[in-house]
N, C-alpha and C positions, 0 to 999 in steps of 0.2 A: 490296694488292701495293707492296713497297717502291720499285720503279720507277714506278709510278703516283703515289705520294705525293710522290715527289721532284721531280715537275713541277710541283706547286703550292707557293705559298708557306706559310709555317707559318700555322696557323689561330689567328685572334684572337677567339673567341667573346666574351669580355667587351667588348672595344672596339666590336664590331657592336651587342651587345645594349644597350649604354648608350645608343645612340642611339633606341631603340625604346620606346613606351609598355609598361607591365607586360603588358597583355592581349596585344599583339602578340608581345612577347618570349616569354612562356609557350607561345603557339600555335605560334611559329616554333620554339622549342627540342624541343616535342613532335614536330612535323612532321620536324625535321631528324633527331631520335634514332630516330624510326620508319623514316625512309627510307634512311639511311646512317650509322649509328652509329660505324663504323670509319674513315670519311673525311669529317668535317664540313668540311673545307676546300673540298671540291668544290662544296658549296652555299652559299659565301659570294658 
């Protein structure tokens, strides 16, 4: 929902992923995509 997304800051997936080891990054990306692909900012 647009109103729900407006309450969160813009998503920065690359900035977050750059601080993670590759194994954690891939697992985090998979769980993030499966959980809520339309609003990744809520999971950061």
